[in-house]
C-alpha positions, 0 to 999 in steps of 0.5 A, spaced: 141 146 311 135 144 306 133 152 307 140 154 304 140 149 299 133 151 296 134 159 297 141 158 293 136 154 288 131 159 287 136 165 287 139 162 281 133 161 277 131 168 278 138 170 276 138 166 270 130 168 268 132 175 269 138 175 265 139 170 259 146 175 257 149 172 263 150 165 259 148 167 252 151 174 250 152 174 242 159 174 242 164 174 236 170 170 235 177 172 239 180 176 233 174 181 233 176 186 237 176 193 238 182 196 234 182 190 229 184 190 222 180 187 217 182 184 210 181 189 204 178 186 197 176 179 200 170 176 202 170 177 210 168 171 214 165 173 221 163 169 226 162 167 234 157 164 238 150 165 241 144 161 243 142 156 239 137 158 234 139 166 235 138 170 229 145 175 229 146 180 224 153 184 223 153 190 220 159 195 218 157 201 214 151 200 210 153 193 209 150 187 213 149 180 213 145 176 218 144 168 220 141 164 225 146 160 230 146 152 229 144 147 234 151 148 238 151 155 238 156 157 232 154 162 227 158 165 221 156 171 216 160 173 209 160 180 208 162 183 201 169 185 200 171 192 203 176 197 200 181 200 204 180 205 210 177 206 216 176 207 222 169 204 222 165 200 227 163 193 226 156 192 230 154 185 232 147 184 234 143 178 237 139 178 244 144 183 246 149 188 242 157 188 241 160 194 238 168 193 235 170 200 235 177 204 231 177 198 226 181 198 220 180 195 213 187 193 210 192 188 209 192 182 214 198 177 215 200 172 220 207 172 223 209 165 225 215 160 227 219 159 233 224 163 236 227 168 231 220 170 229 218 171 237 224 175 238 222 182 240 223 188 237 226 191 243 232 186 243 233 187 236 239 191 233 237 198 234 231 196 237 231 202 242 231 207 236 225 202 232 221 202 239 221 209 240 219 211 232 214 205 232 207 210 233 203 208 227 195 208 228 195 204 221 199 199 224 195 194 229 198 188 233 195 182 235 199 176 239 197 169 240 198 166 247 204 161 247 200 154 248 199 147 245 193 143 246 191 136 244 185 138 240 183 144 236 181 150 240 176 156 238 178 161 243 184 166 244 185 170 250 188 177 246 185 183 243 188 188 237 192 193 239 195 200 235 202 200 234 206 205 239 212 204 243 208 201 249 206 195 245 211 194 239 217 193 244 215 186 245 212 184 239 215 180 233 221 184 230 221 181 224 214 182 223 214 189 226 219 191 220 215 187 215 209 191 217 212 197 217 215 196 210 209 194 207 204 200 210 209 205 208 209 202 201 202 200 200 199 206 204 194 202 207 193 199 214 196 193 216 194 188 221 200 183 224 198 177 228 204 174 231 203 167 233 210 164 234 214 159 240 220 158 241 224 152 240 218 149 236 218 144 230 214 144 224 210 138 226 207 142 232 204 147 227 201 142 222 194 139 224 193 131 225 190 130 219 195 133 214 201 129 218 197 122 218 197 124 210 205 125 210 208 119 210 215 122 212 211 124 219 209 117 221 216 116 225 214 122 229 207 120 230 209 113 233 214 116 237 209 121 240 204 115 241 209 112 245 211 118 249 203 118 251 203 112 254 209 114 258 206 120 260 203 119 267 209 116 270 213 121 267 209 127 269 210 124 277 218 123 275 218 130 273 214 133 279 219 130 283 225 133 280 221 139 279 220 139 287 228 137 288 230 143 283 226 148 287 229 146 294 236 146 290 235 153 287 233 156 295 240 153 297 244 155 291 241 162 292 242 163 299 249 161 297 250 166 292 251 161 286 249 160 279 242 157 278 242 151 273 236 150 268 230 147 270 228 140 268 224 140 262 217 137 262 216 130 259 213 130 252 205 130 253 199 133 250 201 140 252 208 140 250 210 145 245 213 140 241 207 135 240 205 134 233 199 139 232 199 142 239 201 148 237 196 148 230 190 146 235 192 152 240 195 157 236 193 157 229 186 153 228 182 159 232 185 164 227 181 160 222 177 162 217 179 170 219 181 173 212 188 174 211 193 176 205 198 171 207 203 168 212 210 170 213 214 164 217 221 164 220 223 156 223 227 151 221 232 151 227 229 146 231 228 141 225 235 141 222 237 134 225 232 132 220 233 136 214 231 131 209 224 130 213 223 137 213 222 137 205 216 133 207 214 136 213 214 144 211 210 143 204 205 139 209 205 144 214 203 150 208 198 145 205 195 144 211 194 152 213 192 153 205 186 148 206 184 150 212 183 157 210 180 155 204 183 162 200 187 157 195 194 158 195 195 164 199 202 167 199 207 164 204 213 167 205 219 164 209 226 166 211 232 161 210 236 159 216 241 164 218 248 162 218 250 159 225 256 156 229 263 156 227 266 158 221 270 152 218 275 153 212 274 146 209 269 143 205 264 139 211 257 136 211 252 141 215 245 139 217 243 146 217 246 147 210 241 141 208 235 144 212 237 150 207 236 146 202 230 143 204 227 151 204 230 152 197 226 146 195 220 148 198 220 155 195 222 151 188 216 146 188 210 149 193 206 154 189 206 162 191 211 161 196 218 166 197 224 165 201 228 171 204 235 169 204 239 172 210 247 169 209 249 176 211 246 177 217 248 171 222 252 171 228 257 165 229 255 164 236 248 166 236 243 162 234 238 169 234 242 174 230 240 181 232 239 184 225 232 183 223 230 189 219 233 186 213 229 180 214 223 183 215 224 188 209 226 182 205 220 178 206 216 185 205 219 185 198 217 178 196 210 180 199 210 186 194 212 182 188 208 175 190 202 178 194 201 185 191 203 184 183 209 189 183 214 188 178 220 188 182 226 182 183 224 179 190 229 174 190 237 173 190 240 169 185 237 161 185 241 155 182 238 153 175 243 148 172 250 146 171 254 145 165 261 142 164 266 146 160 273 142 160 275 143 167 271 148 169 264 148 171 259 154 169 253 155 174 247 158 171 242 162 175 235 165 175 233 172 179 240 175 176 236 182 175 240 184 170 247 181 173 250 178 178 255 182 183 261 180 188 261 184 194 269 184 196 275 182 192 273 175 190 267 170 190 267 165 196 263 160 198 264 155 192 267 148 192 268 143 187 269 135 186 270 130 181 269 123 180 271 122 187 266 126 190 271 130 194 269 137 195 275 142 195 275 149 196 274 152 188 276 159 185 270 163 182 269 168 177 262 171 174 262 172 167 255 175 165 250 171 168 253 165 170 259 163 175 265 159 173 268 155 178 274 151 177 280 148 182 287 145 181 287 138 181 279 137 179 280 136 171 273 133 170 268 137 175 262 133 177 259 137 183 259 144 185 256 147 192 256 153 194 255 156 202 255 149 204 256 150 211 253 151 218 256 158 217 257 160 210 262 165 208 259 167 201 259 174 197 254 173 191 249 178 190 244 180 184 244 188 182 237 188 186 241 187 192 239 181 194 244 175 197 245 168 193 241 162 196 246 157 198 245 151 193 249 144 191 249 141 184 249 134 186 244 129 190 249 125 194 247 122 200 246 127 206 247 126 213 240 127 215 238 123 210 235 117 215 234 122 221 227 121 223 
């Protein structure tokens, strides 16, 4: 037995001394693969791991930069900005050499959020046609595997892929249409990084430090701390329920009966709702890859806590911008689509309050844009299939905010109200030369007097304003527009963009105390 152990030790020593690359190869971070897109016209961080003290040289064309790996084996260089173009090779030399091939220089965007961002191109409206026509070597796709971690990670098991029918079909539909629009308009390569998970709240995408710095997030962190205390016992119970479920499934399948949903895992360190969990696993490894900006489609999972989202969402944006250290890079997001039953009478709405939180974010957080999609909802499907208008509107916002194009990029946004007798006159920004009604008459307006009881209102366009009134409301106090889970509205501007829902009042909301 001793001879076997000694022989094994000796063999290991020979292998280690003869082949240091077995454990010490210089290797770039996960985003640096064949087929990558590097951000044009910005300093380019390139980083990775090697032996402590190992010299690393990174070369692109005739430009090179060198550094020495630190005590933990980490290294980073910054290359000077490059013009759009390619393909080029990126050569990384240490004790070994890594060559990245077919790399393009262009525009890089993060595509993130929950299920409506994760929603695959093949499942979108006209998805099969879009997939069939998707081949474009100037669009590259990168999808981050879905997982949550209790601590920030630095690796991802993924690779860049050229856009074609095989790779696009399972990629984010919104991300694809956004990238396609940009690539056609800008004429440069576009790289899209899809990092999204269905059914997830904003706090899961925000780092721990920024959550702790946000007072409104304190109840979330407190609840999570309590969940961690219960986690070991909760996991035991979950595993027992899961075993019982598996046995029941066998029986139901044998009987040809429907299979119920599996029991949900308890909140814990790898749960996709855990505070900072998705940031740690799906955002942190991307930093500081040079990007132009981010697009974001999320909010459904926070709709029951819409007032809290007023603080959570800006905190998440600040988190990403702080860690990327690129200043206030463009952050473009989608306002929630209409969903749930259409109602005829004025009502309170958690989804309306979440849309308001998104509108306030656009108004108060620098260099943000919002795509309004009141025209593409589906009453009984939280995942509307018309994704091309969503991607196109985000791209229009990018063209204005990221690239300086002088175009209207938003639908009409509420500015102020003035009362004239028994009528309320609503003023807007982003009217682009005028407002228009897409229908026989304007819909979706309600009004109230001193009693704060809203009623359906009449409304008409006068120049760049909308005049609102209702029989029985002699002294208007407040006006609301599109204030419902499923707003039925038809006010647009002449740039072809729909108006955002809004309210002129600040009456207490139904999610005001939700935590």
